[in-house]
N, C-alpha and C positions, 0 to 999 in steps of 0.2 A: 763525441762520435768516433774519434780515432781510437780511443781506449776500448769502447765496446765493439768496434769493428773486428778487433782481434778475436774476441769471443765468438762473434758471428762466423768468422772464418775457421773456427775449430780449435782455438788455443784456450786452454783452461788453466794453464799455469800462470799465476799472477806475476811471477818473476819475468815473464815475457810480454806482459800487457802494459802498453804505454802509449802516450800521445805527445803532441807538441808541448803540452804543459808539464810533462813528466810521467812517472809511472802511475798506474791505476792504484789508488789508495782508498777506495770506497768499497763497502761490502757488496754482496751479491745482489741485493734488492736494487741497488743503483744500476747494476749491469742490465737487469731485465727491463727496468722501466725505460732507460735510455736506449736500449736495443729496440724497444717498441717505437720510440721516437725516431730512431734511425730509419726504420722502414716507412713510417708515416710521412716523414719529411724528405723522402727521396735521397736517402743516405746522408742526411744532414744538410742538403743544399736548399731546401724550401724553408727558409728562416721565418717567413711570414706565418706559415701554418703553425710552426712551433710557438710563435708569439701569441697566436690566437688560443692555442692550447693552454699556455701559461696564464693568459688573461682570464680564461675560464677557471683555471685552478685558483687564481687569486680571488675571484668573486666567490667561489664555493668555500674557500678557506675563511673569508670574511663572514659568510653566513653561519658557518660552524662556530666561529668565535663569538658572534652576536648571540647565538643560541646558548653558549656557555655563560656569557655575561648576563643574559636574561635570567638564568637559573640562580646566579649568585646575588643579583639585585644589589650590586655594590657600586657600579659606575653609573653616573648620570648620563642620560641619552646624548646630551650635547657633545660629550667627549668622543662619541663615535665619528663625529665630523672630522676631528683631527686624525683619527685612526684611518679613515678612508681617503682623505683629500690633502692632508698636510705633509706627506712624506714623499719627497722626490726620490730619495734613496731607495725606499721600499719598492716603488713603482719600477725603478731601474733594475733592481735585483730580480723582480718577477718577469717583466716583459721585455727588457733589453738584454740582460745578461744570461737569463735562462739557466741559472744555477740549480744544483740539486737540493740546496738548502730549503727552498720553498716546498719541494716535494716531501722531504722528511718532516717538515713542520706540519704539513697537511695531515699526514697520518698521525702525528702526535696530537693535534687538536681533535681529531676524530676519536683518539683514545681517551683524551680528557673528557670529551662529551659522553663517551660510554661510561666512564667512571662516575660521572655526575649522576647518571641514571642507574647506577649500581649494576651495570653490565660488565662485571669485572673480567670475565673470561674473554669477552670480545675486546675489551680494552687492552688486556695484556697481549692479545694477538696483534692488535693494531700498533701497540707500543713497540713490539719486537720488529714489526715490519718497518716502522720508522727508523729504528736503529740500523736496519739492514740497508737503508738508503744513505744515512750519514751518522757517524758515531757521536756527534754532539748531543744527540737525544739522551745519551747516558747521564747527562747533567740532571735530568729529571729522575733518574733511577733511585737515589737515596730517598727522595720524597715518596716515590711509589712504593718502595719496600716498607717504609714506615706505615703508609696507609693500608697496605695489605696486612701487616702485622696487627694493626689496630682493628681492622675490619674482620679478620678471620682467625687470628692467632697463628702460631707457628705451623701447625700441621696442615691447615688448609691453605697456608701461603705457599708451601712447597710445591703443590701441583701447578699453581699459577706461575711460579718461577720456572718450573719444568716446561710449561707451555711456551714461555718466551724462548727457552733454550731450543726446544724442538723446532720452532719456526726458523731460528738461525741455522740449525743443522740441515733442515730440508732445503732452504734457499741456497745454502753454500755447498750442498752435497757434490755437485759436479766438480767444483774447484777443490774441495777437500779430498776427493778421490784421486785427483791428478797430482796435487802437491799441497798437502795440508799445511806444511810449515810456511810456504810463501804466502798462502792465502791468509792465514791467521796473523802473520807478522806484518803484512802490508795493509790488509783491510782493517785491522784493529791495532794499528801502530800508535801506542800512547806516547812514544818518545819522538815522534816526528818533529823535525826542526822547522820553525817558521822563518820566513824571510823578513828582515828588519824593514825593508823598503815598503812593505804593505801594512805594517802595524798601524792600527788606529789608536790604541790605548797606551802604548809605551814609547811614544816618540821622544819623550823628554829624557829617556835613559841613553847612555852611551851604548853603542852596538855590542861591545864586548860583554857588557852586563846583561843585555837582552838575550844573548846567546848562551849565557853561563848556566850550567846545569844546577848549580847550587841555588841560583835565583829561582829556577823552575821548581826545585824541591821546596823552597821556602813558600812559594805561592800555593803549592799543593798542601802543605802543612796548614797554611792560613785558611784554605778552602775547607779542609776537613775539620779544623778547630771551630770555624764559624758554624758549620753544619751541626756539630756536636753541641755548641752553645745554644743554638736555636732549638735543638731537640730538648735539651735539659730545661730550658727556661721559657720556651714559647710554644712547643708542640706537644706537650704531655700534661696530664693531670698531675697534681702534686703527689698523689698516692700511687702513681704509675712509675715503673722502672723496667729496664730491659729484662731482668730475670722474671718479671711477672708474665711475660709472653710465654715463657717456658713452663712456669708453674701452672698456668691455665692455657694450655696449647690449643684448646678448642673453643675458647671464649670468643664471642663475636659481638661487635658493636656497630651501630649504624652511624655513619658520618654524614653531615650536611654537605650540600653542594659547595657552599662557601669554604668549608674546611678543606675539602678535597682539592679545590682549585688553589687555595692559599698555600698549602704545603708543596704542591707540584711547582707552582710558579716561583715561589721563594727559593726552593731547592735549585732550580735552574738559574735564577738570578745570581745566587751566591757563586755558582760555577762560572758564570759570565764575568762577574766582578773580579774574580781572581784568576782569570784566564791568562795563559802565557802570552797570547797574542789574539787580537781581534782584527780580522780582515773585513773589508767593506761588506761582503755578502753575509757576514755573521750577524749583521744587524737584525736580520729576520728571525734569529734565534729567540729574541726577547722583545722585539718592538711591540707586538700585539699584547704582551702581558704587562707592559709598563703602566697603562691606565689602572688596571686592577691593583697592581702593587702600590701605586701612589695613593689610590683611594682607600687602601687598607691602613694608611698612615693617618696621623692626626695633624698633618701639615695644613696650612692655609691653602685654600683653593688657588689663590694667586701663585703661591710657591709651587704647587703641583703643576700648573700650566707652564710656569717658567722653566721648571726642570724638563718637562717634555720638549719645550722649545730649544733649550740649550743642548739637550741630547741630540735632537735632530740636526742642529747646526754643526755639532761636532762630527757627526757621521757624514755630513755633506761637505766637509772641508777636505779637499783633495789637492795635493797630498796632505796628510795629517801634519800638524805643527805641534810644537811644544805646548803652546797655549791650548789647542783643541784637545790634545790627549789629557792634559792636566784637568781641563774643565770637565771632560767625560768622567774622570775619576772622582771629581768633586760631586758630580750628579749621582754617581753610583753610591758614594758614601752617604749622601743625603737620603737616598731611598733606603739604603740598608739601615741607617740610623733611625729613620722614621718607622721602619718595620719593627725594629727592636723596641722602640718606645711605644709602639702601637699595641692594639689588643692582642691577647694570646689566642691560640687555636681554640681553647676551651674557655668559655665564659664561666662566671661563677655559678650560673644555673646548671651548666653542664657538669661542673664539679660536684654539685649537690646531687644531681641525678645519678652520677657515677657512684657516689658513696652509698646512696640508697639502694641501687641495684646490687651492690656488693653485699650489703647487710641482708637483703632478701635471699 
């Protein structure tokens, strides 16, 4: 409320927008949404009204996620009980802490729902709106780019990327006109340093290593390398390569709901697994995707449920400990390894259909 109050009072230079927790570091979409909450909640004093709003947001988000899962037909219904009732931390993030992360994820899941039903333009618009609330949504971007290239080819992908850019331009225009450098450098700051005291995933490291830039670069390299490996061995047909998108720039393919959700959720999970730091509110970035990811592996059901339970335990340990952060990494490694050993994006039948359509 303190951060958006400056904008309400007429300050559009991000260099001068700050609050008790520090400078404003979120894009323009966050400012507009929380400025609306500023007025609805009596300048931020009516906390209970804000909690009712976030409770409604939580329920609507769950309905959207259930609709996505229904289309994929991957996760058994009993798992939804764990998703709704078994996470104290998620309920805290939504209804007690009132972070902007749930707002960003709401727009993201609406975008995924749109992609599942092949409403790609609407989905790209919603995806860009999600990015404008918080930048973590960009973890889904590699997967989305691949889906666009597979669905539309290069030339029809460009207008949809332009649509995402135009949304950012329109939302950020007042701030870009005032001081474009401060807006871009603060709202989209990829080098922002995280505090060691809040980390959930790297507690077992010494603080000097946690803050080391070479360590950050190493994680980024691992992130990009893992994405590349999944693309080369899990997300493409054997006859498919990057140059083929340029050789056939107008070629279009229809993707199944399962394939769309799989690429997006795995892309995000890889980013979370190699994150420089995970804070408690970041749990919402991937909590609702975990059942889908686990049920795309060939692990025993007992192992899947155990992983969900241990992940929840790790996120509920405050402050984080060496044991809890190491256990979280073990769970992430189990999920990532299970996805790697699991089924590929395209089954053998899809491979055959792809070859036959190419011959025709």
